[in-house]
DOMI-148016 format. One record per residue (C-alpha): residue in one letter; residue number from 0; x, y, z. Coordinates in Angstrom, 1 decimal, decimal comma. Each point is the difference from the previous one (the first is absolute). Last residue first. Layout:
N
   code   pos        X        Y        Z
      a   NUM        X        Y        Z
...
% end
This chain:
694
   code   pos        X        Y        Z
      l   693    -15,7    -19,6      4,2
      l   692     -1,4      3,1     -1,7
      e   691     -3,6     -0,7      1,2
      a   690      1,3      0,0      3,6
      l   689      0,8      3,7     -0,3
      m   688     -3,6      1,0     -0,6
      a   687     -1,1     -2,3      2,8
      a   686      2,6      1,5      2,3
      a   685     -1,3      3,5     -0,7
      r   684     -3,6     -1,1      0,8
      a   683      1,1     -1,7      3,3
      a   682      2,1      3,0      1,1
      g   681     -2,8      2,4     -0,8
      g   680     -2,7     -1,7      2,0
      g   679     -0,2      2,6      2,9
      d   678     -2,5      2,3     -1,6
      v   677      0,4      3,4      1,6
      p   676     -3,2      1,6      1,3
      r   675     -0,7      3,7     -0,5
      y   674      0,9      1,8      3,1
      s   673     -2,5      1,0      2,7
      v   672      2,1      0,9      3,0
      e   671     -0,7      0,1      3,7
      r   670      2,6      2,2      1,7
      g   669      2,3     -1,6      2,5
      i   668      2,7      2,7     -0,5
      e   667     -1,0      2,5     -2,7
      a   666     -0,6      3,3      1,8
      a   665      2,7     -0,4      2,7
      i   664      2,6     -1,2     -2,6
      a   663     -0,9      3,0     -2,2
      d   662      0,5      2,4      2,8
      a   661      3,4     -1,5      0,9
      i   660      1,0      0,2     -3,7
      v   659     -0,9      3,7     -0,2
      e   658      1,9      0,7      3,3
      p   657      3,1     -1,9     -1,3
      t   656     -0,2      2,2     -3,1
      a   655     -1,6     -1,5     -3,1
      t   654      0,4      2,8     -2,6
      a   653      2,8     -1,5     -2,1
      f   652     -1,0     -3,6      0,9
      d   651     -3,4      0,4     -1,6
      m   650     -2,6     -2,4      1,4
      r   649     -2,5     -2,3     -1,7
      r   648     -2,6     -1,5      2,3
      g   647     -0,7     -3,7     -0,7
      a   646     -2,4     -1,8     -2,2
      e   645     -2,8      1,0     -2,3
      h   644      0,7     -3,1     -2,0
      r   643      0,3      2,1     -3,2
      e   642      1,9      2,6      1,9
      l   641      2,4     -2,7      1,1
      r   640      0,5     -1,1     -3,6
      h   639      0,6      3,5     -1,3
      a   638      2,4      0,7      2,8
      v   637      2,0     -3,1     -0,9
      h   636      0,3      0,9     -3,6
      h   635      0,5      3,8      0,3
      c   634      2,0      1,2      3,0
      q   633      1,3     -3,5      1,0
      e   632      1,0     -1,0     -3,6
      f   631      1,3      3,5     -0,9
      h   630      2,3      0,3      2,9
      h   629      0,8      3,7     -0,2
      r   628     -0,7      0,5      3,7
      l   627     -0,5     -3,2      1,8
      p   626     -3,7     -0,8      0,7
      f   625     -0,9      0,5      3,7
      y   624     -2,8     -2,3      1,1
      l   623     -2,1      0,2      3,1
      f   622     -1,9     -3,1      0,9
      p   621     -3,4     -1,4      1,2
      r   620     -0,3     -3,8     -0,1
      r   619     -2,4     -1,8     -2,3
      n   618      2,1     -3,2     -0,2
      a   617      0,1      0,2     -3,8
      t   616      0,7      3,7      0,1
      l   615      2,8     -0,5      2,5
      e   614      1,5     -2,7     -2,3
      m   613     -0,5      2,4     -2,9
      s   612      2,0      2,8      1,8
      t   611      2,8     -2,4      0,8
      t   610      0,3     -1,4     -3,5
      l   609     -0,5      3,2     -2,0
      g   608      2,6      2,2      1,5
      g   607     -1,1      3,5      1,0
      q   606      2,0      0,1      3,2
      v   605     -1,6     -1,2      3,2
      v   604     -1,7      1,0      3,2
      a   603     -2,3     -2,7      1,3
      l   602     -3,0      0,3      2,3
      d   601     -1,9     -2,3      2,4
      c   600      2,4     -2,8     -0,6
      a   599     -0,8     -3,7     -0,3
      a   598     -0,1     -0,4     -3,8
      l   597      3,2      1,9     -0,3
      h   596      1,6     -2,2      2,7
      r   595     -1,0     -3,1     -2,0
      y   594      1,3      1,6     -3,2
      l   593      3,4      0,3      1,6
      d   592      0,5     -3,7     -0,2
      p   591      3,6      0,4      1,0
      v   590      1,0      3,2      1,7
      y   589      3,3      1,6     -1,1
      a   588      1,3      2,3      2,7
      r   587     -2,1      1,3      2,8
      v   586     -0,4      3,5      1,6
      e   585     -2,5      0,3      2,8
      l   584     -0,8      3,4      1,4
      g   583     -0,9      0,2      3,8
      p   582      2,8      2,4      0,8
      h   581      1,2      1,6     -3,2
      s   580      2,5     -1,1     -2,6
      p   579      1,9      1,3     -3,0
      l   578      0,9     -2,4     -2,8
      s   577      3,5     -1,2     -0,9
      v   576     -0,2     -2,7      2,6
      p   575     -2,8     -1,6     -2,0
      d   574      2,4     -0,5     -2,9
      i   573     -1,9      0,4     -3,3
      r   572      0,3     -2,6     -2,7
      p   571     -2,0     -3,0      1,4
      g   570     -3,0      2,1      1,2
      a   569     -0,2      2,8      2,5
      v   568     -3,3     -1,0      1,5
      v   567     -1,3      2,7      2,3
      i   566     -2,5     -1,1      2,6
      m   565     -2,2      2,7      1,6
      r   564     -2,2     -0,9      3,0
      l   563     -2,5      2,8      0,5
      d   562     -2,3     -0,3      3,1
      p   561      0,3      3,8      0,7
      v   560     -0,9      0,9     -3,6
      r   559      0,3      3,8     -0,3
      e   558      3,0      0,3      2,3
      r   557      1,5     -3,1     -1,5
      a   556     -0,3      1,6     -3,5
      a   555      2,0      3,0      1,3
      p   554      2,7     -2,3      1,4
      y   553      0,1     -2,2     -3,2
      a   552      0,3      2,8     -2,6
      e   551      3,8     -0,2      0,0
      i   550     -0,3     -3,7     -0,6
      v   549     -2,2      0,7     -2,9
      r   548      2,6      2,4     -1,5
      r   547      2,8     -2,5      0,6
      l   546     -1,8     -2,9     -1,6
      l   545     -0,9      2,2     -3,0
      a   544      3,7      1,0     -0,5
      g   543      1,1     -3,7      0,2
      g   542     -2,3     -1,1     -2,7
      v   541      2,5     -0,5     -2,8
      g   540      1,8     -2,8      1,8
      s   539     -1,9     -2,7     -1,8
      g   538     -2,2     -2,8      1,3
      g   537     -3,2      1,9      0,8
      v   536     -0,7      3,2      1,8
      t   535     -1,7     -1,0      3,2
      v   534     -1,8      1,8      2,9
      l   533     -2,5     -2,1      2,0
      c   532     -2,4      1,9      2,2
      v   531     -1,6     -2,1      2,7
      q   530     -2,7      1,5      2,2
      e   529      0,3     -2,2      3,1
      g   528     -3,0     -1,0      2,1
      a   527     -0,1     -3,7     -1,2
      g   526      3,8     -0,4      0,4
      y   525      2,2     -0,9     -3,0
      g   524      2,3     -3,0      0,5
      l   523     -0,1     -1,3     -3,5
      s   522     -2,3     -3,0      0,9
      a   521     -2,2      2,4      1,9
      r   520     -0,4      2,2     -3,0
      l   519     -1,0     -3,0     -2,1
      r   518     -2,6     -1,2      2,5
      e   517     -1,4      3,5      0,2
      r   516      0,0      0,3     -3,8
      d   515     -2,2     -3,1     -0,5
      a   514     -0,6      0,5     -3,7
      f   513      3,7     -0,3     -0,6
      e   512      0,1     -3,2     -2,0
      a   511     -2,8      1,5     -2,2
      p   510      2,5      2,4     -1,4
      d   509      1,5     -3,0     -1,9
      f   508      3,8      0,5     -0,5
      g   507      2,5      0,8     -2,8
      t   506     -2,0      3,0     -0,9
      v   505      0,1     -0,5     -3,8
      y   504     -2,4      2,5     -1,6
      g   503     -2,1     -1,1     -3,0
      a   502      1,5     -2,3     -2,6
      f   501     -0,6      2,2     -3,0
      d   500      1,4     -1,3     -3,3
      y   499      2,0      2,5     -2,0
      h   498      0,4      1,2     -3,6
      q   497     -3,4      1,4     -1,0
      s   496     -1,1      1,2      3,4
      t   495      3,4      1,7      0,4
      w   494     -0,5      1,9     -3,2
      d   493     -3,4      1,3      1,1
      r   492      1,2      0,9      3,5
      i   491      3,1      1,8     -1,2
      a   490     -1,7      2,1     -2,7
      p   489      1,9     -0,3     -3,2
      l   488      2,9      2,2     -1,2
      e   487     -0,5      3,2     -2,1
      p   486      1,3      2,1      3,0
      g   485      1,0     -2,3      2,8
      f   484     -0,8     -3,3      1,7
      r   483     -3,4      1,3      0,6
      d   482     -1,6      0,3      3,5
      p   481     -3,0     -1,9      1,4
      v   480      2,2     -1,9      2,6
      v   479     -0,4     -3,7      0,1
      d   478     -1,8     -1,2      3,1
      d   477     -3,2     -0,1     -2,0
      a   476      1,3     -3,0     -2,0
      d   475      0,5     -1,9      3,2
      g   474      3,2     -0,8      1,9
      v   473      3,3     -1,7     -0,4
      f   472      0,2      0,3     -3,8
      v   471      1,2     -3,2     -1,6
      a   470      1,8     -0,2     -3,3
      r   469      0,3     -3,5     -1,4
      d   468      2,1     -1,5     -2,7
      r   467      2,0      3,2     -0,1
      v   466      2,6     -0,3     -2,8
      r   465     -2,5     -1,1     -2,6
      p   464     -1,5      3,5     -0,3
      y   463      3,3      1,2     -1,6
      r   462     -0,7      3,0     -2,2
      a   461     -3,1      1,3      1,7
      i   460      1,3     -0,7      3,5
      h   459      3,3      1,7     -0,6
      e   458     -1,6      2,9     -1,8
      i   457     -2,2      0,6      3,1
      m   456      3,0     -0,1      2,2
      e   455      1,9      2,5     -2,2
      a   454     -3,0      2,3      0,0
      n   453     -0,2     -0,1      3,8
      y   452      3,7      0,9      0,3
      d   451     -0,5      2,9     -2,5
      a   450     -3,1      1,2      1,9
      t   449      2,0      0,0      3,2
      l   448      2,8      1,9     -1,6
      f   447     -2,2      2,6     -1,8
      a   446     -2,0      0,8      3,2
      e   445      3,3      0,2      1,9
      r   444      1,4      2,5     -2,5
      e   443     -3,2      2,1     -0,2
      g   442      0,0      0,8      3,7
      g   441      1,0     -2,3      2,9
      d   440     -2,0      2,1      2,5
      e   439     -3,2     -1,8     -0,8
      m   438      1,5     -3,5      0,4
      p   437      0,1     -2,1     -3,1
      l   436     -1,7     -3,4     -0,4
      w   435      1,6     -3,3     -0,9
      g   434     -2,8     -2,5     -1,0
      v   433     -1,4     -3,2      1,4
      f   432     -0,3     -0,8      3,7
      d   431     -0,4     -3,1      2,1
      t   430      2,4     -2,2     -2,0
      l   429      0,5     -3,6     -1,1
      w   428      1,8     -1,4     -3,1
      a   427     -0,1     -3,6     -1,0
      y   426      2,6     -1,7     -2,2
      a   425     -0,1     -3,5     -1,6
      a   424      3,6     -1,1     -0,7
      r   423      2,7      0,7     -2,5
      k   422     -0,2      3,8     -0,5
      q   421      3,5      1,3     -1,0
      e   420     -1,1      0,6     -3,6
      p   419     -2,3      2,7      1,3
      n   418      3,0      2,3      0,8
      e   417     -1,5      3,4      0,6
      h   416     -3,2     -1,6      1,1
      l   415      1,9     -2,3      2,3
      y   414      2,0      3,0      1,1
      y   413     -3,0      2,0      1,2
      d   412     -1,9     -2,8      1,7
      l   411      3,0     -1,4      1,9
      e   410      1,4      3,3      1,1
      w   409     -3,4      1,2      1,2
      a   408     -0,5     -2,9      2,3
      e   407     -3,4      1,3      1,1
      d   406     -0,9     -3,5      1,0
      g   405      1,8     -2,1     -2,6
      i   404     -0,9     -3,7     -0,4
      w   403      2,1     -2,3     -2,2
      l   402     -1,5     -3,3     -0,8
      d   401      1,3     -3,4     -1,2
      y   400      3,5      0,5      1,3
      a   399      3,3     -1,3     -1,4
      d   398      3,4      0,7      1,6
      e   397      3,3      1,7     -1,2
      r   396     -1,4      2,5     -2,4
      i   395     -2,9      0,7      2,3
      v   394      2,2      0,9      2,9
      d   393      2,5      2,0     -2,1
      h   392     -2,8      2,0     -1,6
      f   391     -1,4      0,8      3,5
      v   390      3,4      1,4      1,0
      m   389      0,0      1,9     -3,3
      f   388     -3,4      1,4      0,9
      n   387      1,5      1,1      3,3
      a   386      2,8      2,0     -1,6
      l   385     -2,4      1,6     -2,5
      l   384     -2,3      1,1      2,9
      i   383      3,0      1,4      2,0
      e   382      1,3      1,8     -3,1
      d   381     -3,4      1,6     -0,6
      m   380     -0,6      1,1      3,6
      r   379      0,1      3,7     -1,0
      r   378     -3,3     -0,5     -1,9
      i   377     -1,5     -1,7      3,1
      a   376      1,0      3,0      2,2
      q   375     -1,4      2,4     -2,6
      f   374     -3,4     -1,7      0,1
      a   373      0,0     -0,4      3,8
      h   372      0,8      3,5      0,9
      l   371      0,3     -0,8      3,7
      d   370     -0,7      2,6      2,7
      h   369     -0,8     -0,7      3,6
      e   368      3,2      1,8      0,9
      a   367      2,3     -0,9     -2,9
      s   366      0,0     -3,2     -2,1
      e   365      2,3     -1,1     -2,8
      s   364      2,4     -1,9      2,2
      e   363     -3,0     -1,9      1,5
      i   362     -1,0     -1,1     -3,5
      h   361      3,5     -1,1     -0,8
      r   360      0,2     -1,9      3,2
      s   359     -3,2     -1,8     -0,8
      e   358      1,1     -0,9     -3,5
      s   357      3,0     -1,9      1,3
      a   356      2,1     -1,5     -2,7
      l   355     -0,8     -3,8     -0,3
      l   354      2,9     -2,4      0,5
      a   353     -1,3     -1,5      3,2
      s   352     -3,2     -0,9     -1,8
      a   351      2,1     -2,4     -2,1
      p   350     -0,3     -2,5      2,9
      h   349     -3,7     -0,4     -0,9
      i   348     -2,1      0,4      3,1
      r   347     -2,1     -3,0      0,9
      e   346     -3,0      0,9      2,2
      g   345      0,0     -1,0      3,7
      r   344     -2,6      2,6      1,0
      a   343      2,6      2,0      2,0
      e   342      2,2     -0,3     -3,1
      l   341     -2,6      1,7     -2,1
      v   340     -0,6      2,9      2,3
      a   339      3,8      0,7      0,5
      t   338      0,5     -0,5     -3,8
      v   337     -2,4      2,9     -0,7
      p   336      2,2      2,4      2,1
      h   335      2,4     -0,8     -1,6
      q   334      0,2     -1,2     -3,5
      a   333     -1,8     -2,5     -2,2
      l   332      0,4     -2,8     -2,6
      w   331     -2,3     -2,6      1,6
      d   330      0,0     -3,6     -1,1
      i   329     -3,3     -1,8     -0,1
      e   328     -0,4     -3,7     -0,5
      l   327     -3,5     -1,2     -1,0
      d   326     -1,0     -3,4      1,2
      p   325     -3,3      1,1      1,5
      h   324     -1,1      1,8     -3,2
      l   323     -3,4      1,5      0,7
      k   322      0,6      0,3      3,8
      r   321      3,5      1,1     -0,8
      l   320     -1,3      2,9     -1,9
      e   319     -2,1      1,1      3,0
      d   318      3,0      0,1      2,2
      a   317      2,1      1,8     -2,6
      i   316     -2,8      2,6     -0,3
      a   315      0,2      0,6      3,7
      a   314      3,8      0,2      0,0
      d   313     -0,2      2,5     -2,9
      r   312     -2,5      2,1      2,0
      q   311      2,2      0,1      3,0
      a   310      3,3      0,6     -1,8
      h   309     -1,4      2,7     -2,3
      g   308     -1,2      2,0      3,0
      l   307      3,4      0,1      1,6
      g   306      1,1      3,1     -1,8
      i   305      2,2      0,5     -3,1
      p   304      1,5     -3,6     -0,1
      s   303     -2,0     -1,0     -3,0
      s   302     -0,6     -3,8     -0,2
      v   301      1,5     -2,2     -2,7
      y   300     -1,5     -3,5      0,2
      l   299      1,7     -2,8     -2,0
      a   298     -2,4     -2,9     -0,5
      r   297      0,7     -3,7     -0,3
      k   296     -2,3     -2,9     -0,9
      r   295      1,0     -3,3      1,4
      r   294      0,5     -3,2     -2,0
      r   293      2,6      1,3     -2,5
      a   292      0,6     -3,2     -1,8
      a   291     -2,6      0,8     -2,7
      g   290      1,8      3,2     -0,8
      r   289      3,3     -1,8     -0,5
      a   288      2,6      0,7      2,6
      w   287      3,3      1,8     -0,4
      r   286      3,2     -0,1      2,0
      g   285      3,3      1,7      0,4
      a   284     -1,1      3,1     -1,9
      p   283      2,5      1,1     -2,6
      r   282      2,6      2,5      1,3
      p   281     -0,7      3,6     -0,4
      p   280      2,1      1,9     -2,6
      v   279      2,5      2,4      1,7
      i   278      1,1      2,5     -2,7
      f   277     -2,2     -0,5     -3,0
      d   276     -3,1     -1,4      1,8
      r   275      0,4      2,6      2,7
      l   274      0,3      2,9     -2,3
      l   273     -2,8     -1,1     -2,3
      l   272     -2,2     -0,5      3,1
      n   271      0,8      3,4      1,3
      v   270     -0,7      1,6     -3,3
      k   269     -3,4     -1,6     -0,4
      v   268     -1,1      0,9      3,6
      p   267      1,4      3,5     -0,3
      d   266     -2,0      1,1     -3,0
      r   265     -0,2      3,8      0,7
      a   264      3,2      0,4      2,0
      h   263      2,3     -2,5     -1,7
      p   262     -1,8      0,8     -3,2
      g   261      1,5      3,5      0,0
      h   260      0,4      1,0     -3,7
      g   259     -3,6     -0,9     -1,0
      s   258     -1,8     -3,4      0,0
      g   257     -2,7     -0,8     -2,5
      s   256      1,6     -3,3     -1,2
      l   255      3,0     -0,9      2,1
      m   254      2,6     -1,2     -2,5
      v   253      2,4     -2,6      1,5
      l   252      3,4     -0,2     -1,9
      e   251      2,7     -2,5      0,8
      a   250      3,4      1,6     -0,6
      g   249      2,2     -0,6     -3,0
      s   248      1,8      3,2      0,7
      e   247     -0,7      1,9     -3,2
      e   246     -3,5     -1,5     -0,6
      a   245     -1,0      0,6      3,6
      l   244      1,3      3,6     -0,2
      a   243     -2,0      0,6     -3,2
      i   242     -3,3     -1,3      1,5
      g   241      0,5      2,2      3,1
      r   240      0,7      3,0     -2,3
      a   239     -2,9     -0,6     -2,2
      k   238     -2,5      0,1      2,9
      g   237      0,1      3,7      0,2
      t   236      2,3      2,1      2,2
      i   235     -2,3      2,0      2,2
      a   234     -3,5     -0,9     -1,4
      d   233      0,4     -3,8      0,7
      r   232     -3,3     -1,4     -1,3
      s   231      1,4     -3,5     -0,7
      g   230      1,8     -0,2      3,3
      q   229      3,3     -1,8     -0,2
      i   228      1,7     -2,6      2,3
      v   227      3,4     -0,9     -1,4
      l   226      1,8     -3,0      1,4
      s   225      3,7     -0,9      0,2
      p   224      2,3     -3,0      0,6
      c   223      3,5      1,2      0,6
      q   222      2,7      0,6     -2,6
      m   221     -0,5      3,7     -1,0
      r   220      2,4      0,7     -2,8
      r   219     -2,7      0,3     -2,6
      a   218     -2,1      2,4      2,1
      l   217      3,1      2,1      0,8
      d   216      0,9      0,4     -3,6
      r   215     -3,5      0,9     -1,0
      v   214     -0,1      2,6      2,8
      g   213      3,3      1,5     -1,2
      e   212     -1,3      0,2     -3,6
      p   211     -3,1      1,8      1,1
      p   210      1,9      2,6      2,0
      i   209      0,4     -0,2      3,9
      w   208     -1,0      3,3      1,4
      d   207      2,4      2,9      0,9
      e   206     -1,1      2,0      3,0
      l   205     -2,0      3,3     -0,4
      e   204     -3,3     -1,8      0,7
      m   203      1,2     -1,0      3,4
      d   202      0,8      3,6      1,0
      i   201     -3,4      1,0     -1,3
      l   200     -1,7     -2,7      2,1
      t   199      1,9      1,3      3,1
      q   198     -1,1      3,6     -0,9
      p   197     -3,6     -1,1      0,0
      t   196      0,4     -1,1      3,6
      t   195     -0,4     -3,4      1,7
      d   194     -2,6     -1,3      2,5
      l   193     -2,7      1,7     -2,1
      g   192      0,3     -2,8     -2,5
      w   191     -0,9     -2,5      2,7
      e   190     -3,3      1,8      0,7
      v   189     -0,7      0,4     -3,7
      g   188      0,6     -3,7     -0,6
      d   187     -2,2     -1,0      2,9
      e   186     -2,8      2,2     -1,2
      i   185      0,2     -1,5     -3,5
      a   184     -0,1     -3,5      1,5
      k   183     -3,0      0,9      2,0
      s   182     -1,9      1,5     -2,9
      s   181      0,5     -2,9     -2,4
      h   180     -3,6     -0,8     -0,7
      p   179      0,5     -0,5     -3,7
      e   178      3,5     -0,9     -1,2
      n   177      2,2      3,0     -0,9
      f   176      2,4     -0,4      3,0
      m   175      3,1      1,4     -1,6
      q   174     -1,9      2,6     -2,0
      s   173     -1,9      1,2      3,1
      f   172      3,4     -0,2      1,8
      f   171      1,6      2,5     -2,4
      f   170     -2,9      2,5      0,1
      e   169     -0,3      0,1      3,7
      l   168      3,8      0,2      0,4
      f   167      0,2      2,8     -2,5
      g   166     -2,7      2,0      1,7
      r   165      1,8     -0,6      3,3
      y   164      3,2      1,5     -1,4
      d   163     -1,7      3,2     -1,3
      k   162      2,6      2,6     -0,9
      l   161      3,2     -1,9      0,6
      w   160     -1,3     -3,1     -1,8
      y   159     -1,4      2,2     -2,7
      h   158      3,4      1,5     -0,7
      r   157      1,7     -3,4     -0,1
      n   156     -2,5     -1,4     -2,5
      y   155     -2,1     -3,1     -0,1
      k   154     -3,1      2,2      0,2
      e   153      0,0      0,1     -3,8
      w   152     -1,2     -3,6      0,4
      g   151     -3,5      1,3      0,5
      e   150     -0,3      3,8     -0,2
      y   149      2,5      2,6      1,0
      h   148     -0,4      3,5     -1,2
      d   147      2,3      2,9     -1,0
      r   146      3,0     -2,2     -0,1
      e   145      3,5     -0,2      1,4
      a   144      2,3     -2,4     -1,8
      d   143      1,9     -2,6      2,2
      w   142     -1,9     -3,1     -1,1
      p   141      0,2      0,9     -3,6
      l   140     -3,3      0,0     -2,0
      d   139     -0,6     -3,1     -2,1
      t   138     -2,8     -1,2      2,2
      r   137     -1,3     -3,4      1,3
      d   136      0,1     -2,5     -2,8
      i   135      0,5     -3,3      1,8
      a   134      3,3     -1,6     -0,9
      e   133      0,5     -2,8     -2,5
      g   132      2,4     -2,7      1,0
      l   131      3,0      0,6      2,2
      p   130      1,1      2,9      2,1
      v   129     -0,8     -1,7      3,3
      a   128     -2,7      0,8      2,5
      p   127     -0,9     -3,6      1,1
      c   126     -3,6     -0,7      0,8
      i   125      1,0     -2,5      2,7
      f   124      3,4     -1,6     -0,5
      v   123      0,9     -3,1      1,9
      s   122      3,6     -1,0      0,4
      s   121      1,7     -3,2      1,1
      e   120      2,7     -1,2      2,3
      v   119      2,1      3,1      0,0
      r   118      3,2      0,7      2,0
      e   117      2,4     -2,1     -2,1
      p   116     -1,4      1,7     -3,2
      h   115      1,5      3,3      1,0
      e   114      0,3      2,1     -3,2
      a   113     -2,9     -1,6     -1,9
      a   112     -2,4     -0,4      3,0
      l   111      0,8      3,4      1,5
      l   110     -0,3      1,8     -3,3
      l   109     -3,3     -1,7     -0,9
      a   108     -1,4      0,8      3,5
      r   107      1,0      3,7     -0,4
      q   106     -1,8      0,2     -3,4
      a   105     -3,0     -1,9      1,4
      g   104     -0,3      2,4      3,0
      l   103     -1,4      2,5     -2,5
      s   102     -3,3     -1,9     -0,1
      l   101     -0,2     -2,5      2,9
      s   100      2,7     -2,4      1,2
      v    99      0,2     -3,4      1,7
      l    98      3,5     -1,4      0,4
      h    97      0,6     -3,5      1,5
      a    96      2,9      0,3      2,4
      r    95      3,5     -1,2      0,6
      e    94      2,6      0,7      2,7
      t    93     -2,3      1,9      2,4
      g    92      1,7      0,8      3,3
      t    91     -2,2      3,0      0,7
      a    90      2,6      2,7     -0,4
      d    89      1,4     -1,8     -3,1
      m    88     -3,4     -0,1     -1,7
      v    87     -0,6      3,6      0,8
      a    86      3,4      1,0     -1,4
      l    85     -0,6     -2,1     -3,1
      a    84     -3,4      1,8     -0,5
      d    83      1,7      3,4      0,5
      a    82      2,6     -0,9     -2,7
      v    81     -2,7     -0,9     -2,4
      y    80     -1,8      3,2      0,7
      d    79      3,2      2,0     -0,6
      a    78      0,6     -1,9     -3,3
      a    77     -3,5      0,9     -1,2
      s    76      0,8      3,6      0,5
      y    75     -1,4      2,1      2,8
      g    74      3,2      1,4      1,5
      s    73     -0,8      3,6      0,3
      e    72     -1,6      2,5      2,4
      p    71     -0,2     -2,7      2,7
      r    70     -3,3     -1,0      1,5
      d    69      0,6     -2,5      2,8
      s    68     -2,1     -3,0      0,7
      r    67     -3,0      0,0      2,4
      g    66     -2,5      0,2     -2,9
      n    65      1,2      1,6     -3,2
      g    64      3,1      1,1     -1,9
      r    63      2,2     -2,9      0,4
      g    62     -2,0     -3,2     -0,5
      d    61     -1,9     -1,1      3,1
      f    60      0,9     -3,6      0,8
      l    59     -1,3     -3,5     -0,3
      l    58      1,1     -3,5      1,2
      v    57     -2,5     -2,9      0,3
      r    56      1,0     -3,4      1,5
      c    55     -2,2     -2,8     -1,3
      h    54     -3,4     -1,6      0,2
      r    53     -1,8      2,0      2,7
      a    52      1,9      3,1     -1,1
      l    51     -1,4     -0,3     -3,5
      y    50     -3,6      0,6      1,3
      p    49      0,8      2,8      2,4
      v    48      2,3      1,9     -2,4
      q    47     -2,0     -0,1     -3,3
      m    46     -2,9      2,4      0,6
      k    45      2,2      2,5      1,7
      w    44      2,4      0,2     -3,0
      h    43     -0,8      3,7     -0,5
      r    42      1,3      0,5      3,5
      s    41      3,5     -0,1     -1,5
      h    40      0,0      3,6     -1,0
      v    39     -1,8      1,9     -2,7
      i    38      1,0      2,7     -2,5
      s    37      3,4     -1,4      0,4
      w    36     -0,3     -2,0     -3,2
      t    35      0,0     -3,7      1,0
      p    34      1,6     -1,5      3,1
      r    33      0,7     -3,8      0,0
      l    32     -1,9     -2,7      1,8
      l    31      2,9     -2,3      0,8
      v    30     -1,3     -3,6      0,6
      t    29      2,2     -2,2      2,3
      p    28     -0,2     -3,8     -0,3
      e    27      0,4     -1,2      2,6
      g    26     -0,6      0,6      3,7
      s    25     -1,6      2,9      1,6
      g    24     -3,0      2,4     -0,1
      n    23      0,0      3,7     -0,6
      v    22      3,1      2,1     -0,4
      e    21     -0,2      3,8     -0,3
      y    20      2,4      2,5     -1,6
      y    19      0,8      3,7      0,2
      s    18      2,7      1,2     -2,4
      r    17      2,6      2,5      1,4
      v    16      2,2      2,1     -2,3
      g    15      3,5      0,8      1,3
      d    14      1,8     -1,9     -2,7
      r    13     -2,1     -3,1      0,8
      e    12     -2,0     -0,4      3,2
      a    11     -2,4     -2,9      0,7
      f    10     -2,7      1,0      2,5
      g     9     -2,1     -2,1      2,3
      s     8     -3,0     -2,3      0,4
      e     7     -0,7     -3,5      1,3
      d     6     -3,0     -2,1      0,5
      p     5     -2,1      2,4     -2,0
      e     4     -3,6      0,7      1,2
      r     3     -2,8     -1,8     -1,9
      a     2     -3,5      1,0     -1,1
      r     1      1,0      3,6      0,7
      m     0     -2,2      2,4      2,0
% end
């Protein structure tokens, strides 16, 4: 799922060749994100589009040869690409634009700016591939000579492309994204490269290229303001070419230390800010107050939207925090369905929340029938996380806060560590699990990827311990899994004990309130003789398959438990009308204060989410839980915690037929349990830890 869908799309046709374009945002100015070598299409700008589109109009198109554009057998010269750009500008009513180019796109941007200055406001060149400066020594062998073997840059060869195109793509993008922990960027590059053919790249290579003297002439003739952004570890063209282009054109040069040939993908926060400040610099703040004049403390709370559990515990922590700082103002940067819970409590939702890309919709789009590969889904959410971090950055750039709180706000934690210079307030991180873990059927590749992600996180904390002023684990040390982060990496529990404070579990309520269950049941409309089974799957739409399976089991369960009253809670993202029905079965939409119903029921049937299962554990209610297949958190982290508390009965969705579910309901409903007790003071302890930062 994209972080932002285009506002307009279409084709511009020139000499029988169609170029696919997209328009995002509106108003002035327009930024034209130009095509580069047709080994990739315009999706390589995915980290720039959502951010820039909030501040200007963004136009981009697939260069001929890839994506949705045509793939002619010839016509791949720089002049052709310039003519295509002008055709796209004309088709979209774009008189003038700020050009942004990458690599080979620099030559075409130079030609457009020099030959058509009336159409160009400015030009930004990222790692320009121009024949200036000292080139990287790749190989002296001709590109079109057939060889007995192909190693390293020898793979830049037409015969190898036809023989093993994927092998070339994997090599090329490993060189392009040569920064550590670049597996996702490399995978994206290979995927986009497979959207064209090796023959198309060969057809491009046979075209005439602009010679050095021609590039120098174009650079000197360019009249518009210009900027060169160059990675110091560029292994495709080398840093010398960017330096030389800046010298020839008089452009401003920004050298990104440690970056490779694709900093717009690997260092997107820095590149986005450079682009915005060069093209549409933000206006100075309209007011400023001295620190002593800021009478009230202010906190910005970023609460994860993946599940409603974060909303409940964050609201409980906020209540306790206000007891310690009565004048504290809290703004919430959050998404649906979290905002529904917060608004019902009268909390103040920051207006920028409306700009956040939906993480819940992405997670739902990644799910199948009770199957969600959580780790891979989060990996594929990279552009959404970056887009949401840029929303956060706009907020804190425009307004001052004393404390930032992120409850599993992965974008906030990751990009602050990647860009530690952006930290300008106290920052607290909360989570209820530590460590990405592979699923058994993921094989060596998934084991490598999860270990690599863990290693990057460990490196972040070791290198920049000052970024997190407080790291709070919602639970106890024994709730941390006993696994290792990966081969030659620390044990997760040992490392977590060194780098986190433990608040204990945050229930958001005091179980003692429900000591009189009969009174609670009566207040909720449950009869004394009824056996109430509550079925709920949380705040996302991922649990629809489980609801349907349990509904299918209802008639058989009713035969086994004559006094059964089953209530199915669809939640805020599943339409109750979409679920099947049976006589006597109750299907409800979103239920506020669901924890009270969980405390009152005789049995609950739930997914393997932590919040609901721990609420049931705290209230000592029997429950069946069905961890989502391939959901590492539910299958490992949550299951470990429930096993420690000796709570719940784990079920396997794959083997749980309606008859099996009915038997389990009959066996568990109303059963006396002997769970380990859950300390209900976690919210107060977490708040006390946060209060020290104010």
